[in-house]
N, C-alpha and C positions, 0 to 999 in steps of 0.2 A: 418485409419481408426484406431483409439486408442479404444482397449477392456479395461473393467473394471474387470479382471481378479482378483480373490481374491489374487494372487500372485504378481499382476502390484499395486494393490489396499496396500497388505501390503510393498511393495518395497520402495513405496512412503512414508509411514507414518514411515518405519525404517527411511528413510531422512530425513524428517521433524523430526525428534526426534531426531537424528543424531545432524542435523544442531543446531538447538536450545539450545539442552543440551550439546553437544559434542566440539563445535566449537565456542564458546563464545565471545573466547579472541583472532579469527583470522579478521583479514582485509581484506576484496576483494574488487576488483578494480569494476567500474563502469563497465556494461555488457548492452546492449543492446539484451536481450533474446529472440530469434523466438521460440513462443510456440504454442502450440494449441490454446490458449486464444488470439492471435493476429489475430485482422479478425472478431473475433467471437461477437457474442452477449455478453455484462459483462452479470457474472451470479447476477442475483438481492439478497438481503443481509437486515437482519433489525438486527441491534447491537444494545445493551444500550451505550448512550454514559458517558463521565465520569461528566456532571451532571443531568442523568439518565436518560434523555429522549430515548426513542426509534429511530433511524436513519436509512429510508430504500434507498438505494442506487436508484433506480427507481423514486424517489422525487424531482433527480437533473438532471430529462432529460432538455435538452435542454443547459442544461453549457455543460463544459470540464470539468471533473472530475478527480481527482488524486488521486487514494489511495494509502495511504504507509504502507505498512506493516513493523512493528517494536517491537520492547522487550526490556525491561527496560536495560536490560545483553547490549545491543548492542550499543554504543561508536558512531559508523556511525551513526546507527539510532538516534540519542538523536539531533548530530550535524545534520543530513541532517532535521532534522521536524524543527528544529528553522530556518536553512534557507529557508524552504519553509513557515514559519510564514511571511519571507517577503517579499517573492511573492507574500501571499494570500491578503498582504495590498496593492501592489503594481493593482494584479489582477482579485479581485474580482468582482470592477463592470465592467469588461471586459466581465465576466463570467464563471472565474474560480472557482470553489468548489474544496477543500480539504479533504479528510478524513485520519485520522492517525489510522488505527487497529493494535491495541495490541493484540501480540501474547502469553501474560504474561497466567503464569496457576495461579496467585494470581489477586482478585482485592484490596487486599491491597497494595501490590507492585505497580500494576499499576499506584492505583489513588494516591498512595502518589507522585511516579516519576511524571502522567503525569500533578499534579497539578505543581511542581514545574519548566514546562517549558514554560506555561503559555502560552499555544498557541490559535490564535484564532479565529480557526478554528474546528471543532468537533473533540474528541478525544474520540475511540469507542474501546469497550473492546471483543472479540473474546472467550471466556469462553470455550468454548469445539474447538475453533481449527478450526472450520467447516467453516467460511470463508478461511480462509487459505486455508485447504483442497480442497475446490470450484475453489481457484486461484491458486494450485499448487504451493504455495512456500516453496520453497528447498531453499533459504538463505534470510539471511539478510543484509540489508535493501532491501526490491523489494517495487518499484512504479509501478501503472497503471496506465496507461496516456487513458481515455475513452473520445471519440468523444461527442457530441453536441446530435448524433443519437443513444446511447448510447454501440457502437461497441467500443472493444477494440484496441487499433491503437499501443500502446508501451507499452512492460513489460520491465521495469530496473533495474538489478540486482547490487547491492553492491551502492558504494557510491565514490567520491573520488569529492575533489575543483574543482582538474581541470577540470571536467566532466561537471563541473554544468553550463557552456555556453550552450554546447550543449541541454544540458537536456531541457533548458528555452526554448533555440530557438525550442526545437518541440512541446513545450507548447504554446509559441505565435503563430507557426503556426496554429495550430488547432484553438484557438482563433478568426485568421485574418478567417477560412473557415467560410461561409454561413452557417445555420442552414435552 
C-alpha cells in the first residue's frame, strides 16, 4: 500500500524537479514501467489546451487514450510527439485519442513551441504540474496508455525510435479490444 507521508511526497516532488530541471540534456531509453497506476483507473483531470479550451480526460471514455507528458526542453519528447501525430492520423478513426500534456513552467514558452509542432491532437498545459504529480511523472517523455474503460494499461518511460513498433503493437492491441 502506498502511503502519502510528507517525506514520500517531498521525495517525489524533489525527484520531479530534478528530472524536469536537472537532466534536460539526457536521453533515456524506452522502458515499460510497472507503476502503481498500471491496472488502476486513470486519474481524471481538466487542463487548458493550446486553443484555450478546457479538456477533460473522462470525456474520452470509450476511446483508447494515450496521454503523453512532455516539455519544450526535451528533444526526445518533441520527436515522440511528431511521430504520434502520424499515428493519430492513422488510428483516430479506430478510436485512438492522443493528449499531449506539457509540464513547462511558462505558458509563453509552451505555446510558442507547441504551435510550431503543428500537432493534430490536443496539446494541454499543466501550469502547476498537478497532473504530472497525479501520474507520478519522474522522467521525460512518459506516455500513459488508457483503455476504453478508463483503466491505465501501460506506462512507457523514455523514447527510442527502435521501440516504436512494440509501442504501436500495444496501441493496436487495445484498439482491437471490445468495449
